[in-house]
N, C-alpha and C positions, 0 to 999 in steps of 0.2 A: 504494500500500500504506500502510495506517495505521501511524503510528509505534508501535513496540513497545519498551517499557523494562522491564528487570528490576532491581528493587531487591534487591540481594544483601547478605549480611552474616553475622555469626556468630549473630545473634539476640540477644535481651535488650538491644536497642539502641534502643528506642522504635519498633520496626518495626510492631507491632500498631497503635499509635496512628497511625502514618503511613498505614497502609492505610485506617483509618477516615477520615482527612483526605482522602485521594485519592478515597474513595467519595463525598465530598460534591461533588466537582467535576463539573459537568454534562457535560463533554466527555470524561471519563475512564471507561473500563471498568476498574474496580479488581478485580483477581483476587487474593483473599486466601488465602495459603498453598496455592495450587493445586498446585505441584509437590511441596510437602511432603505434601499429601494423597494424591497419586497414587502416590508412592513410587518404588520402584526400576525399575518398568517404564514410567515416564512418558516417557522420551526414547529410544525405540528407534533403533538405527542403520540398520535396514532399513525399506523401505516397509511400511506397514500398511494393511489393508483397513478399511472402515468398521466392520465387525463386531469386528475386533480392537481398533480404537481405542475402541469403545464399552466393551469389557471393561476397558480401562485406566481409563476415566472412571467407570464404574458399579460396578466390582468393589470390595468392601470392602478397606480397609487392615487387614490381619490384625493387625499389631502394635498399631495404634491402637485397634482394637476390643478387643484383649486388655487394654489399659490401662483402657478404660472398664468392661469387665466386672469388672475387679479393684478398681474403686473409686478409681482414680487417673487419671481422664481429664485431659488437658492443659487448662489454663484457657482456652486459645484455641479449643477445640472448641465448636461451636455447636449442631449438630443434636441432640446428646444432651440438650441443655437444653430442647428444645421438647416441649411436652405434646401428645401425640396424633399424632405423626408415624407414617408407615407403617412406617418401618424402625427396627430396634433392634440394638445390638451383641449383645444376648443371644439374638436369634432369627435375623433375616435377615442381619445384618451391615449396616453403614451404608455406602451407596454413597460412594465417595471424594469425588465432586463435591458431595455433600450435606453432608459433614462441616463444611466451613468456607467453601467458595466460594459456593455458592448462597444459604445463609442471609445471608451478608454482602451479596450483591447485593440480596436482598429487603429487608434492613434498610436499605440505602441508599435505596431507593425510599421506605420509610416515614419515613426521617429527613429527607426533603426539607422537610417541614413541621414538624420538631422541632428546636428550637434549645436543647436542654438543657445544652449546653456539654461534655457527655461526661465521661469519666474515663479515665486512662491505666492504671489497675490492670487487669491482664489479666482476672481473674475478674469484676470489677465491669463492665468494658467489655463483656465477652462477655455477661454477664447483661442489660445494658441493650440490646444488640443483639437477643438472643434474645427479650426481652419485646416487641419490635416485630414479630416474625416470626410469621406464621401458617404452621404446618408444611405445611398443604395447598398453600400457594403454592410452597414448596420442592419438594414432591413433584410438583406440576403442572409446574414448570419442568423437572424431570428427565424427566418423561413426554414433554414437548414436544420435548426434544432427541433422544430415542431414535430415532425413525424417520429424522430428518434425518441423524444421525450414522451410523447403520447403513447408510444408503444411499450413503455416500461411496465413491468408487472407491479402489482401492489406490494409494497414493502416499506420498511422504516424510512423516515425522511433522510437519515444519514446516508443510506445506500443510494437513494435517488440523487442526492447531491454529488456523491462520488461519481455516479454515471455522468452527471452534468459536467463535472470537472474534466472527465475524460473526453467528452465531446468538444468542449472548449479548447482543450489542449491540442486535440487533433486538428482543429482549425487554425488556432493562433500560435501554437508552439508553447514552449516554456512549461512543460508538464512534469518536470522532475520534482517540483515542489509547488504547492498552492499556498498563496498568502491572501487572505481576505482582510480588508480594512474598511471599517465603517466608523464615522464619527458618532458621538453620543451612543456608544455601544456597551459601556460597562454594565448596564442593567441587563444586558442580554447574556452575560457570561453563564449564569446557571443553566439556561436553555441550551446554549452552545455546548457546554460540558456534557449535558445529557444526550444530545443528538450526536455529538462527535466525541466519544469518550477517550479517544487517543490523541486529540488535537493538542497543539502547543499554543501558548498564549504569551503575547508581548503586551505589557501595559505601557503605552506611550503617554507620557504626562508632561506637563509644562508648569512653570511657576504659577501658583494659584492666582495671585492678583492680576498678572498679565493675561492669563487665560480668561478670567472673569471680564476684564475690559474688552477683550476680543469678542466674547459671547454677547456682551451688551450691545454691540454694534452690528451683529450678524442677524439677518432676517430669520434664519432657521432657529436660532436660539430665542429670539423674541417670540416666534410662533410656539416654540416649546414651552416658554413661560406661560403663554395664554392657554395652551392645552392643559398644562398642569393645574392651572386655576379652574378650568372647566371640570377636570377630573375631581378636583377637591370638592367643588360645589355639588357635583352630581353623585359622588361616591363610586364612580366606575374607575377602571384602570386602563381602558382601551377605547379607541374610537368606535370599534365595532359593538361595544356595549351600550352606546348612547341610543336611546329611543326618542321618537318625536316628543313624547311626554316629558322626558328629562330635559331635552333641549328647550322646551317651552318654559322651563323654570329659570332659564339663564337670563341675565340682563342682555340688552340689545348688543352691547359692545363685545360680548363673548359669543352669543349665538350666531351673529352674522358671519363670524370667521369660519363657521362650519358650512356655509353655503357654497353654491357653485361658483359664485363670484362675491367679492366683498371689497369694501373701500380699503386700500392699502394703509390709509392713515390709522386704521384700527390696530395695526402692528407698528407702523413707523413712528406714530406720535403718541402711543400709549406710554405714560410714565412708567419707567422700569429702572429703578436705581441700580447702579453697578454693584452695590453691596448685596443686592438680592442674588445676582449671578455668582458672587463669591460664596454665598450660602449654598447655592445649587452645586457649584463646583465641589465644595467640601462634602456635600451629601453623596454625590456620585462617586467621588474618589474613595470615601470611607466605606461605602457599601461595596464598591467594586473590589477593593483590596480584600474584604471579607469573602467575597465570592470566589476569589482566586486562591484562598487558603487551602492547603492540603495538596496542591499540585507539586510534584517533585521538581527539583531544580532543572532537570532536562526538559521540562514542559512549561516552565514559567520564567519569564525574564522581564526586567524593567528597562525602559529606554526613555531618557529625558530629552525634550526638545533642546534644552540648553546644551546638553552633552553632544547632540548632533551638530550643533553650531560650532562648538568649541573644538571638537575632534571628529570631524565627519567621517574620515576614512576609517578610523579605528572603530567607531560605533557602527558604521555600516558593515564592516567586516564581521563584527560580533553578531550583528543581526543575521547576516547571510549564513554563518556557520550554525546558528541556532535554528534557522529555518531549513537547513539541510542542503545548502548549495555552496558552491565555491565563491569566495570573495575576489572575483577577477579584478586585477589592477585597473583595467580600462573602465570597468563598471564603477569602481570606487571613484575614479576621477570624474566620470560623467555625473555620478550621483552627487558628489560634493558640490559640483557646479550648480546644482539645482537648489541649494540651500542658501538662504539670505536672512541674516540676523537683524535686518533693519527694524523689525517690530519688537525687538527685545526691550524690556524696560518700559513698556507703554504705561504701566500703572504709576510709574514715578512722576508722570506729568499731571496726576490728579492733585487737587487741593489737599493740603496736609491732613486736615481732619477726615476727609473722605478716604484718603489712603489708609489712615490708621484704622478706620472702621472696616475697610475692605480686608486689611490684613487680619483683623480679628475674626471676620467671617470665614476667612480661608484657613485659619490656624488648625482646625480639626483635620482638614484634608492634608495639610502639610505634615502634621504629625503622623497621619496614617501612612504617608509615603516615607517617613523617616527623614524629613527635610526640616531645616531651620532657615529662617530668613537671614540673608547676608546683609551687610551694611548697605549694599546698593539695591536691596529689595528683591534680589533673585533668590531662588531656592537652591541650597547646597546640601550635600550630605554632611551630617555632623561628624 
């Protein structure tokens, strides 16, 4: 069985850049935001048929399509940037696998002869990837998967995904090891461990205050904050559990976000203190570390964004070995060129009192990681 590694984390920790780096490795099948794209039905506990599995892969992500229709797509979305694709959030809905996974793989093939050095800003990086992608290739890849997936027998979800990894490797290469990376994925670790009992896990993390500042400015995390408030008020834990009666109990500024289209101001202009994102970061990290407990050292690793910036070749080499592939020198050089530390220390530009409160909110998460704040505000190992 090929090695399978999940890079998990809070998101806003350099993870998009890391997926692009992994996509450059000739022996890695890099699955970008796969489980984020597939949503709540991605990891069923019961066996599924090939037909049911196909619906998980090809069905649109309703909430993500709503963001796109409303003019606030996540900067990581790729398919909606392509000109001339078969699918649209406005009409057909975008198949989940087409949103970020397949364009990323197609872009990786195109990037094999492109050494532009890249960019870590999400929107610019996504734009650069989209510019390399022919939407017809993405649509054709989905078409090729359909009969093979639909013909799979009923069996546990982990076996269905292993078959999918084989199909994707046959088309795109890089099948010696599989690495899936999704942002905001720490809460999925228990399900991932259940479905993939032999998987390896890398916890990618970033200094808490800097990560919280980045979250507060990102449309995805602003929408997450709204969804968490909706779940708190209704007592559910997933969008699929919301009934019309429950939605009717919500105030207008929350219920409207669940519609086919909504006013972007409901997310962009909603007051959301950065300190609230510090509390969210701490909660995710603390619970995530607990969910990783018990894994042996050969199946669990930590990787800090700051470490990647400080010693990129060494950290990328460590990641490659952990994932089961060779740290080729050419890959290390190309990967290091994709990292840019310009956004380090963003929290230090906050007013002093706000920064102090943010650090306090992030303290539980920093302790869970075994980090202490340095004089410059960044997290370091004690």
